C-alpha positions, 0 to 999 in steps of 0.5 A: 116580578117582570123586568118591566115592573122591576124597572118601574119599581126602581123609579122608572115611569111605566108609560115610558118604559112600555113605549121603549119596550114596544120600540125594541119589540118592533125592532126585533120583529119588523112589524106586529099587530096590536094584539101581539104588542099587547101580549109582549107588554102583558097588557090589554089590547086597548092599552097597546093600541093607545101606546102605538097611536101615541108613538104614531103621532110622533112618527116613531111608528107607522101603520103598514098600508097593506095590513093592520101591522105597525112598524118602526117609523121614519121619525126614528131615522131622524133621531138616529141621524142626530146621534153621534153613533160612532162617537167611540170610534175613530173617524177612520171607521166612518170614512171606511164606510163611506169609501166602501159605499162609493166603491160598491154602490150598495147599502153599507152598515157598521154593526156591533153586538149588543144583548145577543143581537147585531145592532146597526150603528152607522149606515151609508145608503147607496145613490140608487133610489131603490132602497128597501129600508133603513137599517140604522138602529135596527137589531137583527139576529146573529146566526143568519146575518153577515155581521152577526156571523162575523161576530159569532165566528171570532168568539171563543167557544164559551162566548159563542155558546152563550150568544147562541143559546135558545132556538135558532129561529128560521127566517127563510128557507135558507136560514141555517138552524142546525147547530152543527152546520152553523158551527161549520159555517162559523169556523169557515168564516173565521178562517177566511175572514169574512161572512156571507148571508145568502137570503138567510134573513130575508129572501132576496137579500144578500150581504157580506161583512168583515171584522173591524179590529181595535188597537189591541187586536180585539174585534170592535165592530163589523162592516158590511154590504147588503143589497138585492140578490139579483145585483149581488150575484156570483161575480158581483159578490166576489168583488164585493167581498174583496171590497168589504175586506179592504174596508175592514182593514181601513177601519181597523186601528 
């Protein structure tokens, strides 16, 4: 019995469950064809097409203008903005995000680790109109993003191994897929207190992140900055790292 059929057997509604699976799948993949969505759901292509078009009618997905692929839609951003994403955090955490955005002029995100992925639960967009897309609510891999690296770096060996089980997917030529090299990178991250991702998840995208600690000293989130690599060059990146670390201290209890 699949996870989906188990949920339906326990009283779930199959059509709603399938729609949720599609949204989660697109959040992981970024964009996908009807055929691939059908394979993910284990349903006929026509069924996948109907589900996607229903979500399209509600603005929850959209079809890319340059291909036949579907991606998450702006309707999800509106819904996400209505959710008190940082309800479990002190207002100080969101204030630190706002402060960081004002200092660096780039996109600022607050992330938590969930289900072996990094999830963006808060976001401050820059004043610039040049923004690739919203990260709010998006799930991203741990091994090639700066918030994910911070999360992995501060885990014990057992927890880190559990989070890194399976193949390390290559997203760009810069993605670290060798486990020993990644282990060295995570050890360095833990020692210096911040992580960098230099075009490892997306070409042309650079990011830096630092941990946010709770009152008991445990890591509760990661705060970071992401922007075009041409704007986050050597000097700009060095100054951004300083700001990110300060924001992490401001957000921590």
